[in-house]
C-alpha positions in Angstrom: 65.2 75.3 60.4 67.1 73.1 62.8 69.8 75.1 62.8 68.0 78.3 63.5 66.5 76.6 66.5 69.6 75.3 68.0 71.3 78.9 67.7 68.1 80.5 69.3 68.7 78.1 72.2 72.4 78.9 72.3 71.6 82.5 72.2 69.1 82.0 75.2 71.6 80.1 77.0 74.2 82.9 76.7 71.8 85.6 77.7 70.9 83.7 80.7 74.6 83.2 81.7 75.3 86.7 81.4 72.4 87.8 83.4 73.6 85.4 86.0 77.1 86.7 85.9 76.2 90.2 86.3 74.0 89.2 89.3 76.9 87.5 91.0 79.2 90.5 90.4 76.6 93.0 92.0 76.1 90.6 94.8 79.9 90.2 95.6 80.2 94.0 95.1 77.5 94.8 97.8 79.3 92.1 100.3 82.4 94.0 99.4 81.2 97.1 100.1 79.6 96.1 103.5 83.1 94.4 104.5 84.9 98.0 103.7 82.4 99.7 105.9 83.0 97.1 108.9 86.8 97.5 108.4 86.3 101.4 108.5 84.2 101.0 111.7 86.7 98.5 113.2 89.6 101.2 112.4 87.8 103.7 113.9 87.2 101.6 117.2 90.8 100.7 117.4 91.9 104.3 117.2 89.2 105.4 119.9 90.7 102.5 122.1 94.3 103.7 121.6 93.5 107.2 122.6 91.5 105.9 125.7 94.6 103.5 126.4 97.0 106.3 126.1 94.9 108.7 128.3 94.8 105.9 131.0 98.5 105.5 131.0 99.3 109.3 131.0 101.7 111.1 133.5 98.7 113.0 135.0 96.7 110.1 135.5 99.3 108.2 137.3 100.2 111.4 139.3 96.3 111.6 140.4 96.1 108.0 141.5 99.3 108.1 143.2 98.2 111.3 145.5 94.5 110.7 145.9 94.5 106.6 146.2 98.0 105.9 147.7 98.4 109.1 149.6 102.0 109.6 148.0 103.4 113.3 147.8 106.4 114.9 146.3 109.0 115.0 149.2 110.5 118.7 150.1 114.3 119.2 150.0 114.6 118.7 153.8 113.2 115.2 153.3 115.4 114.2 150.4 118.6 112.2 151.6 121.2 111.6 148.8 123.1 108.5 149.2 126.5 108.1 147.4 
């Protein structure tokens, strides 16, 4: 009788431990999934920023700024002097 009672409590203890372990596993998996989503969003944002940066440093933009803001222009052949 006493042995049955001890085994019963051991069984209950391990059942609770198993449920607790499963609960922790699911919580950790949920957190991992959230972090994967955040990582994916950050990668997308990084890609967007890299594209934006390459657009801002493109030759066409530089040429536009040079001609409009700095009033620069491409000289014609008569204005070019070659120095040797």
